[in-house]
N, C-alpha and C positions, 0 to 999 in steps of 0.2 A: 101247776106248771110254772107259774111265775115264781113260786117259792123255790122250786128247783133251780131255776135260772139264776136267781139272786144268790142262792147258796154256792152255785158253781163260780159265779163272778167273785164272790168273797174268797173262795179257795184260791182262784187264780191270782187275785191281788196279794193274798198271803204268801203264795209261792214266789211271786215277784219280789215282795219285800224280803223274804228269806234269802232269795237269790242275791239280792243287792247286799244284804248283810254278809252273805257268804263271800261275795266278791270283796267287800270292804275288809272282811276278816283276813281274806287271803292277801290283800294288799298290805294290811297292817303286819301280817306275819312276814311277808316278803321284805318290808321295810325294816322290821325288827331283825330279821335274818341278815339283811344287808349291813345294818348297824353293827350287829355282832361280828359279821364277817370282817368289816373294815376296822372296827375298834379292838377286836380280840384276836380273831384268827389271822387276818392279813393287815394288821395295823401299820406295817412298814410302808404300804402304798400311800396312805394319807400323810404319813410323816414325810415321805419323799416329796409329795406334791407341795406340802407346806414349806419344806426346806428349799425347794426349787425357787420359791418366791421370796424368801427372806434371807437365805444363806448365800454368801459370796466368798470366793477364795481370792485373797488379795496378796500381792507381792509385797514383801517387806524389804525395802532397799537397804543394802549394806553400806556401812560407813567406809569411805575411802581412807586408805592408810595415810598417816601423817608423814611429812618430810621434815627432817631436822638437820641442823648443822652438826658438826663433829662433836660439839659439847652438849647436844640434846636440846638445843633451843628450837622451838617449832618455826618452820619456814613456810609450811603449807598445811592447812587444816580444813576439815569439812564441817560446816555448821548446818544444823537442821533447818529446812525451810519447807514451805508448802506450795503445792501447785493445784490450781483449780481446773477441773475438767467437767465435761457435760456429756450425758447420753442423749443425743438428739431424738432417739426413739421414745424416750420418756418425756420429751419436751416438745410441745407443739406451739411454735411461735406465731400463731395466727390470731388467737383470741386477744381481746383487749387486755385481759389480765396478763397474758404473756408479754405483750408489748410493755406494760408497766414493769414487769419483772426484769425484762432485758434492759430497760432504762436504768433501773436500780442497780443491777449487776454491773453494767458498764460504768456508771457513775462511781461506784465504790472502787472498781479496779482501774479507773481512769482510762477507759477505752471508749471508742466511738460506738454509740448504740446501734447505728445503722449497719456498720461494718460487722459488729457482733451478730446482729440478726441475720445478715447475709451469710456469714460463716456457718451458723447453725443450720440454716435452711439448705445451704449447698451440701452439707454433710448429713442430711437428714436420714440417710440409709446406714450411717455408721452408728456404732455403739460407744465410741470413745473419741472425744475431741478435746484437746487442750484449749482452755480459755486464756489462762495466764500462768506462767511458771515462775518458780523461785520467788515467792512473796513471803512476807513475814507471817509466822503462825498466827499472830494477833489479827492481821487483816483477813486471813483465811477463815478464822472463827466468825468474824463479822459477816463474811459472805454466807457462811452456813446458817447464820441466824436469820437470813432472809427466807429460809425454808422454801427454796425454789425446787420443785420436783425435777429430778434428773441432774442437778448440780452436785458435784462431789468434790472432796478434797483428797489430796494424796501427799504423803510425806516424802520428801527428797532431801538431797544434800547439796549445798553450794560450796565451792572451793573458795577459801579466803587465804590471802597472802599477807601476813602481818607487816612485813617490811616493804611491801609494794615494789617499787622499781629498783630497789637496791639489789634484789636477787632475780628480778624479772626475766632476764635473758637466759639464765641458767635453768630456772625452774620451769619456764614455759607456762602453759595454762591448760585447763580442761574445757570441754564443750558443755552444753546445757544438760547433757546426760552424765556429766562427770567423768568422761573418758578423756585421757591425755591427748593433746593435740600438738604440743611443742615441748622442746626441752626434756628435762628429766621426767616430767609428767608423762611424756610419750614414750621415752626410752624404757621406763620401768612401769608401764601401765599395768601389765599383768601382775606384777608384784604388789602394786598399790591397790588394785581393784579387789573389792570383796566379793563374796558370793551371796546373792540375794536369798532371803528366806520366804516363807509363805505362811498365811494364817487364814482360818475360816471364821468369818464374822457374821453376826445377825444384823440386818438392816431393817429399818421401818419403811413405810410406804414412800417416804420422801428420800430414801436412799441414805439416811444417816445411820451410822454404826451405833447400835444400842447395846451390843454385847460381843465379847470375843468367845466364840464357841470352842476353838481349838487352835493351838500353835502347831502347824504341820511341820515346819522346819525353821530353825533359828538362823538369822543372817550371820554370815561369817565376815567380820570386818577385814579390810585390807591390812597388809603388813606395813610396819613403819620402815621408811627408807632413811638411813643415816648417811648424809653426805660428808665429804671430806672438807667442805667449805667451813671456814671459821667466820662467824658473823662479825666479830670485831674487826678482823682484817679486811673482810669484804666491804664493810662500811667505810673504812679508811681508804681503800682502793677506789671505791666509787666516787667518794667526795673529792679526792685529790684529782682524779681524772676529769670529773665534771668541771672543777675549777680551772684546770688547764685548758680544756676545750673552749670554755667561755672566754677565758683571758686572751687566748690566741685566735679567737673567732674561727675556730677550725670547723671543718665539715663533719668530722666524726672522730672517734678515738676508741681504743680498747686497751685493756691491761689484763695480764694473767700472772698470778703468783703461784708458783709450784714448789711443793715440798721435795727437795732433792733426795732425801733419804728414802722416801716411800713412793714417789711418783704421783702423789695426791695433789689435786688442784685445791689450793687453799683459798683462792679468791679469783674471780673473773668478772669483769665489768665492762660495759660498753656505753658509749654516748653516740647519738641521743638515747635517752632513757626510755624504758617501757614498763608501764604499770599493769600487771596482769589482772588487777582488780577492776580495771576500767575497760569496758567493751570497745569504746572508740580507739583505744591504743592497739587493738588487735589487728594491726596491718603489717604485712610482711616487711615493709621498709623500717618499721619500728621494732618488731619483735624478733627479727633474725639475730642470731648471736654472731656478731661480726668477728669476734676473736677466734671463731671456729669455721665460719663459712666464707668470710671475705679474704681474698688473696691480695698480696702486695709483693713488690720486689723488695727483698730484705736489705739491699744496698750494702754498706760497709760492715753491717753486723755479720756478714759471711766471712770477713777477712780472718778472724781468729781460726776458723775451720780450715781455710785455704792454707794459712801459714802453718797450722799444725800438721797438715799433710806434707808440707815441705820439710819440716823438722823431722817428721817420721821417716822421710825418704833417705835421710842421712846426708843429703846434699847441702843442707843448711844447718846453721846453729843460730841462737839468738844474736851472736856477735858478727855474723857474716855481713860483709859490706855490700850494699846495693846502690848502684848509681841511678839516681832519679833526676839528675840534671836540673834544668830550669822548670821542671814541673809539667813536662809534656812528653808524649811518646807516640810515634806514628806506627800504626799497623795497617799497611796498605794505604787506603784513603782515609781511614778513621784515626782520630786523635784521642789518646787517653790523657786526661788532664788531672793535675792536683790543684788544690786551692792556693797552695803556696809553693815556691821553689825550695826544695829541701837539700839539694845537692847529694853528696854521698852520705848515706846513713846506714846503720845496721838494721837487721831484721826486726829487732825489738822496737826501734824507732819508727820503722815503717808502720807497725801496728799503732804505736802511740800517736803518731801524726796522721794516721789514716791515709797513707799515700796510695793512691790508685796506681800510679806508675810503678812503684816498688812492688806492690802486690801482683800486678799484671806480669811484670818481668819474672817474678818467682813462679807464677802459675804456668807461664809459657815454657819454662824449663822442665816441667813435670809431664809425664805421660797423661794423655787425656783420660784414659781408663782409671788411673789412680785418683784423679780429682773426682770423677763421677762416682766411683766406688766409695770414696770418703763421704761425699754429700749424701749418697743414698744410705750409707750406714748410720748417718745421723738422723735419718727419718724423713728426709726431704723426698718428695715424689710419692709418698704414701701417707695414709692417715696415721694418727698416733695410737689407734686402738682404744680410744676412750669410750667408744660406743655411743657418743653423743649424736643424735639425729642430724643428718645433713652436713656432717663434717667433711671438709674439702681435703683432697689429697695433695693439692698444690700441683706445680708443673716443673718437671726437670727433664731436659732433653737427654736422649741417649748419646754416648760418646761419638758414634759413627756419624752423627748429624751435626756435630759441633765444629764450626770453622775456627780459624786461629783467633779472629777477633772475638768470637763467642767464648772461646776458652779463656781469653783475657778478662772480658767483662763479667763472666760468671764468677770469677774469683773474688770480685767485690760486689756481688749480689745483684747483677743485672742479667736479664735473659732467663730468669727463673722466677717462680712465684711460690710464696709460702703463706701459711696462716700464722697468727700470733701464737697459737698453741704449739704448732710445729717448731717454731723458733725457740720458745722457752724450753721445750723438750730437748732440743739440740744443745742448748747451753747447760742444761742439767746433766747431760752426758759428759760435757767438758768438765763440769764440777766434780763428777764421780770418777774422773780419770778413765772414762771409756765404758763403764758399766751401764747397761741399759735397763730401764724399767718401763712397764706399760703404764701409760698415763691413765688415771682413774679419777672419777668424781665421787667415789664411795669411800667411806672410812674403813679402816682395816677389818673390824669385825664383820662388816657386810661383805667384803671381798671374799672372806673365808666361808661364807654361807654356801650351802649346797645349791640353792637356786640362784644362779647368776644370770645376768642378761646374756642371751645367745650371741648378740653382736659383740659383746665384750670378749667372750671366750673365743669367738672366731678370730677376732683381731689379734688376740694373744698368740694363737697358732700361726697366723700369717706373718707376724713380726719376729717370731722366736728364732728363725734361721738367719736373720740379718745382724751379724755381730759387728761391732765397731772394729775397724782394721787398724786404728792408730794405737800406739803404745801409751801406757800411763805416763811415761816419762815425757813424751812430746806434749801431751795435754797439760801436764803440770807446768811445763815450761811456758806454754801459751797462757795459762792462768796467771803466772807471775808477770808476764809481759802485759797482760790486760790490766793489771793493777796500775800501771803507769798512765793508762787512759784517763783515770779519774783523779789524777794528781796534777799539780801545776805543770804546764807544758803539754798536757794531754788535751784531748778534744772535749772532755766532759768532767771538769773539776766540780761542777754542780751536782754530779751524781754521788759525791762522797757522802759517807755516813759516819757520823762522829762515833769513835770508839771501835769501828769495825773496818777490816780490810775488804775492799770491794774490787771485784774483777768485772770489767764491762766493756762494751763497745757501742759507739754511736753509729747511726745510719741517717744520712740525709739524702733522700731518694727522689730523683726527678720522676714525675709521673708521665705516663704515656698519654698521647693525645689520640683522639678518635681518627684523625687523618693519618696517623702513623708517626713514628719518631717520639721524641720527648719534648715536653713543654718547657718553657723557660721560667715560668712563674708559679707552677704548682708542684708542691713537694709533699712527701711523707716524712715526718720526723720520728725516728726510732731510737730507742735505747734498750739494750739487753745486757743483763749482768747477773751476778750472784754474790752472795756473802754468807757468812764470813769466809774468807779465802782459805784460812787454815783448816777449817772444818765446815765446809759448805752446807748450808741448811735450806736457804730459799733462793730460787731463781725467779727473776721478774723481767717481763718484756712489756714495754710501753710503746704504743704506736699512735701518733697524732696525725690524722689525715688532713692535708691541705690547711695548715695554719695560715692565717691571713691578717696578721696584725704586726707585720714587720719581721720579727724573728721567725726562722724556719729550720735552723740547724737542730739536729737531734740533741746535741749537747746543751742547747739553750731551751728547747721546748719540752722534750721527753725526759731528759735526765733529771730535772728537778722533781718530777712526779715519781720517778724511780727512787730517788733519795728519800722523799717524804714517806712513801709507802714502806720501803725497806727498813727505814729507821723505826717507824712505829711497829711494824710486824716483828722485828727481832726483839724489841723490848717487851711486846705483849707475850711472846713465846719464851721469855726469859733466857734468851741465847747469850752466852757469855761473850763479852767483848774480846777481840783478838788483836786490838791495836791500841796500846796505851803509851804510844810514843810521846804524847803530850803530857807534861807533868801534872796538869790539873784535869786530865781527862776523866778520872774516876768521879771527882766531885761534880763535873758537868753532867755526866751520865746520871748520877743520883738525883741531881736537880731536875733533869729532864723527866726521869721516871716519876718524881714527885709531882710535877706539873700534869703529867698524863693521868696519874692516879687520882 
């Protein structure tokens, strides 16, 4: 009996062992099957799980297009930089180790360690937080060498302007994401902006890229924007304006140089200056383009247009006599005054001597609508169509709202407001004998491109119906009369340019006060003109606001800047002289060119 019991126990034990072996065998078979299933039959699952942990899709930033001058010189370029960012979910700033890492990171990037810690902790639920942007690639590599989990680097681009403040007001600037914010950077942002690409990369456990798995799409760089500006003339205009503003202790100043043949802006500068490379300079009072946004009363620079309207009416000729008396003229309770008593003078002398009395009497003899139509046809009261962001349209009252005194004073530039760009455009119309062109900042090949700025095309349509109503004959007569302004006996002999005939007009404008009326001590000094008269090529307007060092007349303050810039620009463009009345003029010009070269 005992033997039977022992035998039964032995069999039960053997069954148990065999059962365990069977279970183990089944487990092994299941594991083997699972391995085969994952590694052979359904291997994509494991591969997907692995890729989810090490593969990342990254954006590849596109390079912003370059901006060049008309000769291809780079004015704005994008240079590669790096930005440091962190994934707070991969970074726990609570352990002692993390405190040390935060301190090391902050020290390297010159940041406050406590502020950095608070920033990471506050955004702990995020997966992407910038630590510092636009740093040198060498510094970014030093950060990555710290091997801090969750800290990554990203390649970006930073805009750089080689000539700094020389072109600052025209070019504008971009923000931290390289999007245009002002000037041509804003106006043609779509043209300059590229299209970002993407790539799939393999990262290690610290988030470092160890291999590029696949290039999904290549970045498409932005297009190059070729401006009509000439770097040489721009530099000359900027320096000459800067010198004048400093010399006369003026509040501000602006200058525009326009190509009469094409309507292209060759140079545009303002004072005070603005350097787009400097973040502290990015304040509206510094970066606004005064030549386009700021309004001023043009003063006597409007007289050539008023007199041209009179000549065109047939009521006057250059020799028509005008009685200006002792230099004053009453209209109701208001008095129109001249700086000097001129007596009886002809129309040509009215312009040469800049007689307010003579111009007012001429204007009052003309229909209001004729004057207004003339001013509007020259572009006053509407923008030039340049497409520049923030361009002002100026102010010009409608005829039905103009009183007799207003009709008189508007003829010599009071009671209306213009921009520097509007005024230079008006003078280019005189120089072209009435032909109009849209003002542009783009060089000819760029204008003919299919993808033009929408604002530019819209402005073109808006202005196409406003034709100049004056005859070519009357405008040529005015051009000839304007030559006398820059000669001895005129108001601006300092605007003369050796070897070239110059047509121009001064403006010495009293500024309005906040309480109403005009001040007695604050002026704007203006000079507008073009050359060579026989075949006009360049028109220039110089405006110096509130000169405060004694002289304030346009002929003394603004005219010398005009002469300096026009003289240099005509020679740089190899424009043939049209005035060789002086026997030794050719040798003087050759010597001047030799000194410049």
